[in-house]
N, C-alpha and C positions, 0 to 999 in steps of 0.2 A: 323229153322223149324217152330218156333212159328208164324212168320209172313206169311209163306206159309199157315199154318192152318187157320190163321186169314183171309187171302185172300179167301180161300175156304168157310169159314163161311159167308163172305160178299156176295160172289156170290150166295150161297144158300139162304141167306136172301132176296136178290133182286129178285131171281127167285120165291121164295115162295110168296113174296108180290105181284108180278105181276100175279101169278097163283091165288092168293086169289081174286084179282080183277076179273079175268076171271071166278071164281067159282060162281059169282053172288049171294053172300050171302049163299054159300054152297048149291046152287040148282043144280049145274052141277057137277056130281059125279067125272068125270075124273079130272077136274081142282081142285076139293076139295082134292082128294087123292094126286094129284101131289103137291099141296101146303103143305099138311101135311108132305109128304116125304122130300120136300125141306127144311122145317123148322127142321125136325129131323137131316138131313144132316148138316144144319147150326149149330145147337146147339151142335152136336157132335164135329165138328171142332172148334167151339168156346171154348168148354171145353178143347180140346187139346192145343189150343193156350195159355191158362192160365197156362199151366205147365211152360212156360218159359218167359211169358210177364206178367207184373203186371196187375191186374184186372182193375184198373182205365184206363190204357192205352188201353187195349183190348176193353173195353166197349166204350170208347170215339171214337176209330178208327172204330169199328164195326157200331156204331150208326151214327157217322158223315159221313163216306163214304157211308153207306147205304142210308142215307137221300139224299146226293148229287146225287148219281147214280140213285136212285129211282125218284128223281125230274126230272132229265134229261130225263129218260125214260117216265115219265108221260107226259112231254111236247112233246117229239118227237113221241112216239108211240100212246099215248092215246089222244093227242091234248088237254090236259088240260091247262087252263090258268095259268100264273105265274105273280106275282106282284112284285113290288120293295120291299115290306115287306117280301115276301118269300125269295127273293134273299138276302136281308139284314140279315135275320135269318140264312140262310145257310152260309153266309160269317162269321158271328159271331161263328157259330158252328165249322167251319173250323179253325178259329184262336184259338179257345179253344182247339181243337184237337192238333194243332201244339204246343201250349204252354205245354200241358200235355206231349207230346213226348220230348220236350226240357228239361223237369224236370227229365228225366230218369237219374239214378245215373251214 
């Protein structure tokens, strides 16, 4: 169940981050409120995932997958540029996340 909760937390974080962009610096109320609710959803399920998965693994997966998914969305949906430095950083984060998961008892 922990990984299901973690997946829900990641979805909430990605939605919240994109709504945060749409909120335009908290000037658009609907997107601001949506972002806040998405982050509440995210942190609730993040906390549930920590009941059965180690904190370092939870945080690495949450942050790592969140970065990868958010970067893909930012390029596809928001047409933001991406550089080889960005891709290199994401690859390093991904390898770090894999290493943390291999370290599980």
